[in-house]
C-alpha angles and dihedrals in degrees: 000000000000095000090064095052129108103238093207085090089064092050093048093054092046091048092049091058088067086219100099126076125216095259090052091053090049090051090048090054090050092048092048089051090052090048092050091054093046114014113205098014106120097329132060119193119203127183137187117208135192097209103305094340118101107230101172141352140187134201113204124190125200107230111245112254093012124100098195106028124095135180117218095220098178130016110174133175121191107242090233088064097048093107093049133077092251095115091051089053091049092052090050089048090055091053093045093049094050094045090049087066104032137022096241140002143189113221119199126194130186109191139171123232090249092055091044091054091046089061095047131264116291093001092126094047091048088053092055101263116143121212109232098171141024129179115186117226094000093141095032139293110335091002108103130181119242130188117200133180135186132185118208130188133195088210106021115220119243108241122207115230112224115196098191109019097185100043116118113248095196117108113258116258121240111270120240108237092200097248119124122215 
């Protein structure tokens, strides 16, 4: 059970990615402490293990005042699992966990270029995340800021494709040929 774990394992994996700074690791420790005292409010911690070895973990926070919006605060993949499909399994686990509780959700993720690269190129896009924002060099040279979002549904709506959204659908009226009767 997660509540019985020593969370130094989480910090070690995050530190080994070379993508997290000291203050981020301190914040992670604080968040994990909050989670341990009150699991699920507002944080959910998910982990993916290979036997006893932690391969990946995520910390999700319900956004205050929003029933269906979540921030993916930490998404970490052990560098030894970079060449595996572990991160894909973690992203599916996140969706499954949220949809187990609610019918739909919006997942937001703010991520640095270093963290993005530690997960693997295009992993987020392959999992259905859309990049809404990008600021080059925000965290330093070659360390950009990215903002991603994903909407998930337990029962996805069927959307209607409209080819020409502004075209009149009314039948055309007979044209006056200019002759009077």
